VEXDREN-2710 file (C-alpha; in Angstrom, 1 decimal):
% VEXDREN-2710
k/r/px/py/pz
1/MET/50.2/26.0/78.7
2/GLU/53.9/25.5/79.3
3/GLU/56.0/28.6/79.9
4/VAL/58.0/29.6/76.8
5/VAL/61.6/28.5/77.2
6/LEU/64.1/31.2/76.2
7/THR/67.6/30.0/75.6
8/PRO/70.7/31.6/74.0
9/LEU/70.4/29.1/71.1
10/LEU/66.8/29.8/70.3
11/ASP/67.5/33.6/70.6
12/ALA/70.4/33.1/68.2
13/LEU/68.2/31.2/65.7
14/ASP/65.6/33.9/66.0
15/ILE/68.1/36.7/65.1
16/LEU/69.7/34.6/62.4
17/GLY/66.4/33.9/60.7
18/LEU/65.1/37.4/61.1
19/ALA/68.3/39.0/59.7
20/ILE/68.5/36.7/56.7
21/PHE/64.9/37.0/55.7
22/ALA/64.9/40.8/56.3
23/LEU/68.0/41.0/54.0
24/THR/66.2/39.0/51.2
25/GLY/63.3/41.4/51.4
26/ALA/65.5/44.5/51.3
27/LEU/67.6/43.1/48.4
28/LEU/64.5/42.3/46.4
29/ALA/63.4/46.0/46.7
30/ALA/66.9/47.1/45.9
31/LYS/67.0/45.1/42.7
32/GLU/63.7/46.7/41.7
33/LYS/65.3/50.2/42.3
34/GLN/62.9/51.1/45.1
35/THR/63.3/53.7/47.8
36/PHE/64.8/53.1/51.2
37/VAL/61.3/53.3/52.7
38/THR/60.2/50.4/50.5
39/MET/63.4/48.5/51.3
40/ALA/62.7/48.8/55.0
41/PHE/59.1/47.8/54.5
42/PHE/60.1/44.7/52.6
43/ALA/62.8/43.8/55.2
44/LEU/60.2/44.1/58.0
45/VAL/57.4/42.1/56.3
46/THR/59.8/39.4/55.2
47/GLY/61.5/39.1/58.6
48/VAL/58.4/39.0/60.8
49/GLY/55.7/37.7/58.5
50/GLY/56.0/34.0/59.3
51/GLY/56.4/34.5/63.0
52/THR/53.4/36.9/63.1
53/ILE/51.1/34.4/61.5
54/ARG/52.4/31.7/63.9
55/ASP/51.9/33.8/67.0
56/LEU/48.3/34.7/66.0
57/MET/47.5/31.1/65.3
58/ILE/48.9/29.8/68.6
59/ASP/47.4/32.7/70.6
60/ALA/50.7/34.0/71.7
61/PRO/51.8/37.7/71.9
62/VAL/53.1/38.8/68.5
63/PHE/56.8/38.6/69.1
64/TRP/58.0/41.7/67.3
65/ILE/55.4/44.0/68.9
66/HIS/56.8/43.4/72.4
67/ASP/60.5/43.3/71.5
68/PRO/62.0/46.7/70.8
69/TRP/65.0/45.1/68.9
70/ILE/63.1/43.2/66.1
71/ALA/62.1/46.2/64.0
72/ALA/65.5/47.8/64.7
73/VAL/67.3/44.8/63.3
74/CYS/65.1/44.9/60.2
75/LEU/65.9/48.6/59.8
76/LEU/69.6/47.9/60.2
77/VAL/69.5/45.2/57.7
78/ALA/67.7/47.5/55.2
79/LEU/70.5/50.0/55.8
80/ILE/73.1/47.4/55.0
81/GLY/71.2/46.5/51.8
82/TRP/70.9/50.2/50.9
83/PHE/74.7/50.8/51.1
84/THR/75.8/47.4/49.6
85/PRO/76.0/46.8/45.9
86/THR/73.5/44.1/45.0
87/ARG/76.2/42.2/43.0
88/VAL/77.8/41.3/46.4
89/TRP/74.8/39.0/47.0
90/GLU/74.4/37.5/43.6
91/GLY/75.0/33.8/42.9
92/LYS/74.2/31.0/45.4
93/LEU/75.4/32.9/48.5
94/LEU/71.9/34.4/49.2
95/ASP/70.2/31.0/48.5
96/TYR/72.4/29.3/51.2
97/ALA/71.8/32.1/53.6
98/ASP/68.0/31.9/53.0
99/GLY/68.2/28.2/53.7
100/ALA/69.9/28.8/57.0
101/GLY/67.2/31.3/57.9
102/LEU/64.4/29.0/56.7
103/THR/65.5/26.1/58.9
104/ALA/66.4/28.2/61.9
105/TYR/62.9/29.7/61.9
106/ALA/61.4/26.2/61.4
107/VAL/63.1/25.0/64.6
108/LEU/62.2/28.2/66.5
109/GLY/58.6/28.1/65.4
110/SER/57.9/24.5/66.2
111/ALA/59.7/24.8/69.6
112/LYS/57.6/27.8/70.5
113/ALA/54.4/26.1/69.4
114/MET/55.3/23.1/71.6
115/SER/55.9/25.3/74.5
116/TYR/52.4/26.8/74.2
117/GLY/50.9/23.3/74.4
118/ILE/50.2/22.9/70.7
119/PRO/49.8/19.2/69.6
120/PRO/52.8/17.7/67.7
121/VAL/51.4/17.8/64.1
122/PRO/50.1/21.4/64.3
123/ALA/53.4/22.4/66.1
124/ALA/55.4/21.1/63.2
125/LEU/53.2/23.0/60.8
126/MET/53.8/26.1/62.9
127/GLY/57.5/25.6/62.3
128/ILE/57.0/25.3/58.6
129/ILE/54.7/28.4/58.5
130/THR/57.3/30.4/60.5
131/GLY/60.0/29.5/58.0
132/CYS/58.1/29.9/54.8
133/VAL/55.4/32.5/55.1
134/GLY/57.6/35.6/55.3
135/GLY/59.1/34.7/51.9
136/ILE/55.7/34.0/50.5
137/ILE/54.4/37.4/51.6
138/ARG/57.5/39.1/50.2
139/ASP/57.0/37.5/46.8
140/VAL/53.3/38.1/46.6
141/VAL/53.7/41.8/47.5
142/ALA/56.5/42.1/44.9
143/GLY/54.3/40.4/42.3
144/ARG/56.8/37.6/41.5
145/PRO/56.5/33.8/41.6
146/SER/56.6/32.5/45.1
147/ILE/59.8/30.9/46.3
148/ILE/57.9/27.8/47.2
149/MET/57.2/27.2/43.5
150/ARG/60.9/26.6/42.8
151/PRO/61.6/23.0/41.8
152/GLU/64.3/22.4/44.5
153/LEU/63.4/21.1/48.0
154/TYR/62.4/24.1/50.1
155/VAL/59.4/23.5/52.2
156/THR/60.6/20.0/52.7
157/ALA/63.8/21.3/54.4
158/ALA/61.7/23.3/56.8
159/ALA/59.5/20.3/57.4
160/VAL/62.6/18.2/58.3
161/SER/63.8/20.7/60.9
162/ALA/60.4/21.2/62.4
163/THR/59.6/17.4/62.5
164/ILE/62.9/16.6/64.2
165/THR/62.3/19.4/66.8
166/VAL/58.8/18.1/67.6
167/ALA/59.8/14.4/67.6
168/GLY/62.7/15.1/69.8
169/SER/60.6/17.0/72.3
170/MET/58.1/14.2/72.4
171/LEU/61.0/11.8/73.3
172/GLY/62.0/14.1/76.1
173/MET/64.9/15.8/74.4
174/ARG/65.4/19.5/74.8
175/GLY/68.0/22.1/74.5
176/THR/71.0/22.7/72.4
177/LEU/71.6/19.2/71.1
178/LEU/68.0/18.8/69.7
179/TRP/67.7/22.3/68.3
180/SER/71.1/22.4/66.7
181/GLY/70.7/18.9/65.3
182/ALA/67.3/19.8/63.8
183/TRP/68.7/23.0/62.2
184/ILE/71.7/21.2/60.8
185/ALA/69.6/18.4/59.3
186/GLY/67.3/20.8/57.5
187/PHE/70.0/23.1/56.4
188/MET/72.1/20.3/55.0
189/LEU/69.1/19.1/53.0
190/ARG/68.4/22.6/51.6
191/SER/72.1/23.0/50.8
192/ALA/72.1/19.7/48.9
193/ALA/69.0/20.8/47.0
194/ILE/70.7/24.0/46.0
195/ARG/73.9/22.3/45.0
196/TRP/72.4/19.4/43.0
197/GLN/68.9/20.8/42.2
198/LEU/67.2/18.0/44.3
199/ALA/63.4/18.0/43.9
200/LEU/60.4/15.9/44.8
201/PRO/58.6/14.3/41.9
202/ALA/56.1/16.7/40.2
203/TYR/52.5/15.8/39.8
204/ARG/51.6/14.0/36.6
205/ASP/48.0/13.5/35.4
206/ALA/47.9/9.7/34.5
207/SER/45.0/10.4/32.1
208/GLN/47.2/12.6/30.0
209/THR/50.1/10.1/29.7
210/GLY/50.7/7.1/27.5
END
């Protein structure tokens, strides 16, 4: 197993993804008129859910258990949500922020999986899981349709960032250029999907057509 490479960029992507996902969880609880305890719970579960599943699957120490700042950041974000009117976050702003967190976590997750010796395809899938599962858990606990069921490209954007990260690593590329490029590519795709409602073709049963 390779040693996990910690860099300022990966740390920044980690905090970016964590804070944004924690905020989406806290705001969902706020819109449902829940207590601060519930907001904090949603912030934590959404922020660390994907990374927790990833670490368990790649046999790594669960990242937020051993980092004293992760839970603190989620609590701080919940406080921001508690004292901020929800109308501030209405419209597309939160969707774009979620896209930034999604693709940041996809890069981080796949890079961490590669550093633990995970093969390329599973490593890319770990990036997708890191980016998507927190939001899925949030939606399931809240009893609402999952974000991955939206028509616009969502999982695909995470897949682009994760695939570029893994492919670049296989070609010997590492560091800021690869990770920032992978994040930008995925985020631009997600942003375009939000702006123009881009979506993959939906399944159609040929036996029921014509």
